[in-house]
Every structure is written in C-alpha cells, then in structure tokens.
N, C-alpha and C positions, 0 to 999 in steps of 0.2 A: 440502587443500586448496591453493593456492595465493594470495593477496591480487590485485584485481585491480594489472594494471601501469598506472603513471602511462606520461604522453607522450614519457618520457624513456625508458623500459623499469622504471622500478625501480618496487617494491612500493608502491601506494598506501597514504598511512595507514589502518589500523583505524577506523573510526567508532566514537565516544566509543557504551558502551553504549545500548543504547533500549529503551523501554517500547509494546508490539508488542502492539496489540487484534488480532486475527484473526479474521474474521468465513466460515465455510464449513461450510456441514451434512455435509462427506467426513471422518468424524474420520480416514481414515488421514494423508488430508492435514494438519489440525492437526495430526499428533501431528508430519509433517516437518518442517514451517517447524519448530514448538517442537524439532525437537532441531538444525537446523542452524543456527537464528539461533542457539539457546541455548551454542552451541560458540565462536558470534563474543560470547558476554559478554549477549546483548541476552536481557530479559524479552518472553514469547510466551504471553500468555492469548489463546485461544479459547475462538471462541460458535459455534453452531449454524445463529443467523440473523440478520439483520438489527436486528432488534426486540431482542433482548439483546442487542448490539451498540450499540443504541444509549440502552437501559437505564443500560450502563456507563459510558456517556458523560457521560450524563447525570449523575448519580451521581458523577464525579469531572470535571470538564470538563477541567482541565488534567494529568489523571492518563496520559493516552498523547502521547507525540508520533509515533505515527505508525498510520494505520487501513487496514489490507491487509482490501479487503473482497472474492471473488468476488461474480460480478453476479446468477449463476440460484441461489436458494438459495429453500426455501420460508418464510413469516408472511410475512419484508420482503426484497425485492429489493434487491442492491446499491444499484441508483439512488435509488431512497424513501430508503436510510441516509441516502448521502450527500448529497442532498436534503436529508433532515432533519437532519446532522450538522452544514450550512454553514449551513443558518438557526440554530441555536444557537451558530451563530461557533466550532467548533471549532477551536483553536490549532496542531492536530498532521498534519504531511504527509498525503497518501492516495494509496494504490497500488490498482486497481483487476484482477483478474483477470477472466476467461474464456476459454471455448474458442468463443464464437463472438456477436456482438453485430453490431446492422443499423445502420447508417449515420446512422439518428435515435437509437439508442439511446448510441454513441460520442458525439455529436456532444453530446447532453446532457450527458454525462462531461464534455466540455469546459468546455462553459460555467459548469459548476462547480467548475472550475479543479483537475481531479484534476492528481496529481503523472507519474502515471506510467497508464497502461492496457493490459497485459501481458496478449497471448496465452498461454494455458496450453498444452499443459503449461511450469509454471516450472521449472526447473534451479534450486538454491541455487546453482548459482557466479553463474548470473544475476540473482540476489535481492542476492546479495551485494556485487557492483558495482554495480547500482542503488543499495541503502545508501548504500554508501563515496562515492558522489556525492551525493545526496539532500541532507545539507545543505553539501556545499562554498561557500566563499567566503562560510559565514555569518559577520555580524563583530555579533550582538547585535538588527539588523531582520529584522523577518519577508525572505524573501528571493520573491521574486516566484515565481507559476508559471504560467507559459507555457501556452497553451493546444497550441502546437506541440512539448511536450517529451514527449508521449501516443503509446507504442508500438504499439498499436495499427493495425495495415491495413487502408485502406476495405474497407468488404466490400458489396456490392447489398441495399440495404433489403432 
C-alpha cells in the first residue's frame, strides 16, 4: 500500500509507532486491525468490549497512545467507554467506529471530544491516512480535539 500523499503529492511521512487499544466484539475485525496496523510498526492490543478496555486503561493510564472502539458492543458500549475514559483523563487520542449512530449519540461523542467518528466499514488505507495526521503539528503540547473533525455523517435520530 502506498502512504497517503501530502498536498504537494509526496508521500506523507510515516507516523511513529503507537501503542493502540482496540475494543471490538468481532474477532475477525480485531485481527484485521492488528495485521494492518502492525505492518506499520504499531502495537495493537485487542479486547472484546468496553469494560475490558476500561480495565486496561485503568491499569495503565498512560499505556496507550490511541483508543479505537466500536460503538455497538456487549457489556459496555463505546459511548460509556469513552465517557469513563475521559472521566479518568485518558491522555490518548480516541477514534470511534460504528455502522450506525443516531444524531443524539454522535453529538454525545462530539461533546466527549473524540478525535474521529468513522462509519463502518473502515478500510486500512483510510485508517492509515487518519493516523498519519492524528498527531501532525504536535509540538510537545496537547493538540486540541475539535468536534468538527468527526467524520460521521448526520443521521436521523
């Protein structure tokens, strides 16, 4: 796969390897993300639900650069996970995947300042392009998390 191009057409620099926690109840999607992002040097730990993800975050608060979560999961959904992670001051970035979200739920994620809301299916090339820009411009200070960077289309309630 080719890296995402910059405005001048040159390949974007590869992001530094990150430690990623991925919460999704579909084992095949977990494995796909591990393979795709592992090829780029990232370490991807997977869990099957939000409760397991929250336990990992609680055990090692600074242990993950990025939390990627599905919205629809058993035990604890993505919204509750993100809300609790934010309450614990999780310092990493957050991306949410979902096949569908109501406008109310999408707005709740925006209020929690997720970095990206992405509709499923997610293709590895798309995710790589997002990761290449997620930390761009970082100068040692925390980058803002504007709610308008969420990519989920508005859907009726």
